N, C-alpha and C positions, 0 to 999 in steps of 0.2 A: 504494500500500500504506500502511496505517496505520503509525505509528511504533512500535507495540508488538508487532508480529509480523513474521515473514519467511516466505516460501514455503520449504518444505523439510520434512524429517522423513518418516516413513513415511506419515503421514496427510494431508500436504499443507501444513500450516502449523505454526509453532512460535512460542510466546510468548517475546518477547525482554526484556520488563520486566514487573513485576507488573501485572496488570490487575485493577482493583477495580470491583465492580458493587454498587450499593445496591439490594437487593431491596425491592420495594414502592414506596419513594420515597426521594429523597435525604435523608440524615440519619435514616433509619429505625433505624439501629443494627444492621441485619442486612446485613452486607457479605460478599459472596462474593469471595474472593481467588483469582485464577488465577495460579499461580506461573510464574516463568521456566522455560522448558524444556518446558512443557506442550504437547503436540501435540494438534491438533484438525483437523477436516475441515469443509468447507463443501459439504454434499451437495446436489446438484441432479440429479434424474433426467435421463438422457441426452436424452430426447425433449423436455424443457423448456429445454434450454440455449440455444435460440435466443431465449428470452425472459429467462431468469434465468442470469446468469453466476455460477459458484461463486467467482470471483475478485472479485466486486463488493465494494469496501471498505465500502459501507454495510451489508453483512450479515455481515462477518467477526467483529465483536465478538459479534453475536447467536449465531453458530455456536460460538464459543469458550465462551460462557456456557452454551448449550444442551448441548454435549457434556460440560462439567464437571458440570453438574447431574445429567445422566443417569448419568454414571459414578460419582457419589457417592451414588446411590441415591434421588434424588428421582423422583417420579412424572412420567410423560411429559407429562401435561396441564400440570403446573406448569412443567416445562422449556420446553414449547412456548410458554406464556404469557410467560415471560421472554425467549424468542427474539424474540417480537413487540415487547415493550417495549424491548429493546436495539436492535432495528432502527429503531424510531421515534426513539430517543434519538440515533441517528447520522444522522438526517434522511434515512432511506431513503424512496424514493417510497411514499407511503401506500398507493396502490392495489396496487403490487407486493407490499408487505409483507403487506397483508390477504389477497391472493390466495395467497401462499406459505403464510401461517399457516393459512388455510382448507384448503389442500391437505394440510398436515401433519395437521391435526385430522381431515379427511375420510378420509385414508388410515388413520389409527389407528382410526377408527370402523368402516371396512370390514373391517379386520383383526379387530376384535372381533366383528362380525356374522358373519363367515365363518370364525371360528376353528374349527380341526379338533380334535376331542377326541382326545387322545393315549391310546392303550391300551397297557398294559404287556404 
């Protein structure tokens, strides 16, 4: 486990010290701060857990950043891109990170294509 989070909380993990993420590039001036106590999850579809562990430390920072961005109103495509960048910054295996990112984007695309019009 990384030193900035612990397993627990309702969602699976809790931030134990402030987590800072430079959006764009280091020193950009655009810093996302994830506060102590923030809960997040590392979602992996059940059928893919034989390849991707939700507890893989290389992807936990990415999960915390992704959840925080989504919960503060950023677009999914942006949050997904920051997930990928954070995973790569943690030296996640490049092929696994690319496959997981492609899966997230592909799922979102299919949801968009097959969206059901809601009628009042």
